[in-house]
N, C-alpha and C positions, 0 to 999 in steps of 0.2 A: 472325452473318450468314454467316461463313465455313462453319460447319457446315452451314446451309442450302443454301448453293450447292454445297458438296462432295457432299450427299446428292442433289441434283438431277443433278449431272454423273455420279455413280456410277450412278444409274437409268438415264440415257440410254445410258451405255456398256454396261449390263447389256442393255438392249433392243437396241442394236446388235449385241451379240455374239449375243444369242439369234436375231436376225433372219438373221444369216449362217450359223447352225448349224441352221436349221430345214430339214426335207425338204419338198419340194413335195407337192401334193395333200392338203390338210388335211381331216381328217374333222369330222363335227358338233361333237364335244366339243372339238377342237382349235379351231374357230372361236370358241367360248366363251371359250376361253383368249386367243385373239387379241383378242377384244373387252376382256377384263379388263385385258390388257396395255396395249392402245392407249388405252382410255378411261380406265380406273382409274389406272393407273400412268404412262401416257405423257402424259395430259391433266390428270386431276384432281390427282394428286400435285404436279406442278410448280406449278399454279395455286394450290393451298392453301398450299404452302410459299412461293411468291413473295408471296402476300397476307399471310402471317404476317411475312415479313421485311419487308414495306413498313410494315405497322401498327408493327412494332417500331422501325424506322427513323425513323418519323414521331414516336413517343413519345419516343424517345431524343433526337432533334434539338430537340424542343421543351423537354426539360429543360435543354439545352445553353444556350439562350438566357437572357441576364440578364433578370430581370424589372423592369418599371418601377416605380420608387418615388421618394419625395421626396428620397432621399439620392443622386441621380444627380449625379456629377461631370461637368463639361463641359470638354473640352480641345480646342485648335484645333491642328491639325497642317498645317504648310505645307511642301510639298516644293519644292526646286530641285535642279537637277542636283548630284547626289552629296551632298546633306545635307538633314536635316530640322530644322525648329524648332518648338518647341511652346510655346503660349500657354495660360495657366490662367484660367478664368472668376473663380476665387477669389482670384487674386494677380496682382499686376502682375509684368512682366518675362516674360522667355523662357528656355527652355533649348535647347541645341544638341545634337542627335543623343542627347538623353536624355530620354525621357518619364517623369515622375513620376506614379503614381497610387496611390490607396488600394486596400489589398487587401480583398477581401470586399465591395466596393461596386461598382455598375455605373458605368461610365465612357462617356460619349458623346464619341467622338473625331470632330470635324468636320474633315474632310480635304480639302485644296485643294492646288493646285499653282501655282507662279508662272511656270513656263516651259513644261514639256512634261508628258506623261501619265506618271505614276509609278503604283506600286502599293504601298499601305501593307500591311504583312503582319507580324503577330506570331504565329507558327505555334501557340504554345501557348495563346494567349489568344483568337484568332478567326480567321476566314477572311480572305481578300485583298480589298481594296477599292481601286478607282482613285482616284487624285488627279488631277482635270482642271482645267486652268486656266479660271478665271472661274466654276467650279461648285463647291458644297460638298456632299459626300457624308458621311453621318453613319454610322459604325460603333460598335456596342455591344460593348464588351470588360469582362470582369471576371477579375481574377486571384484564384485561391481562397485563395492564401497569400502572405505577403510573400517577396520574393526578386527576382533579376534574370531578365528573359526577353529573348531575342534578337528583334530585328525587322530587317526588311530591305525596301528598296524594290525590289520583284521585277520591275520593268519595265525594258526597256533604254531608257536615256536618254542614250546616248552613250559615248565611251570614258571608262572609269573607274566604270562603274555598279556593278561588283562590290564597290566601297567604299561603295555607298550604303546603310549599315546603321545602325541606332540600337539603343539599349538601353531596355528598359522596366523601370523600378524600381518594384516594388510595395512600399508602405510599410505598416507596422503603424499603428493609430491615433495613437500618440504620436509617431512619426516623421513621419507625414503633416502633423500639426499643426505640428511643428518646420519641416518643409519650407514650408509655407504662411507661417509667420512670417518666415522667411528671405526668401521670394520677395517679400513685401510691403514689405520695408525698401528 
């Protein structure tokens, strides 16, 4: 996408430079060149390039979405000023400021707030979604590999909001089963 936008920018700058360097009183052959520059390179090239970039972006965006299947894990995320708590559909109990998920499986995070509007955001896993009091918003995330991912409540919710962070721990299958076993106890 950067290459496509750079090509369009370079072409527009070239056209601008040519426009300033041209001499007045064009001849017939120069009018054909003007049409070529205006319609061919000034209109057709950017439209084709932008259409190609749009298609590329849509295809790439579709591949980034986790696909629905029967292995979806459901987690409930509740925000309150300066902290997050997470409940798991497959286990009793809750965790504070640490979200546990299985790696390689889609996870539906049901996001809500108990007090003010917050934003749930784990940048390496998904986009931002608001946590609104009295409403449940669902965000699909998926960690490609086991590990720790940083998450943050990205909405201003009063003094101390910068500490409104959480950690997402993506487990391999064995450690996910162990986590569920501990959580059920």
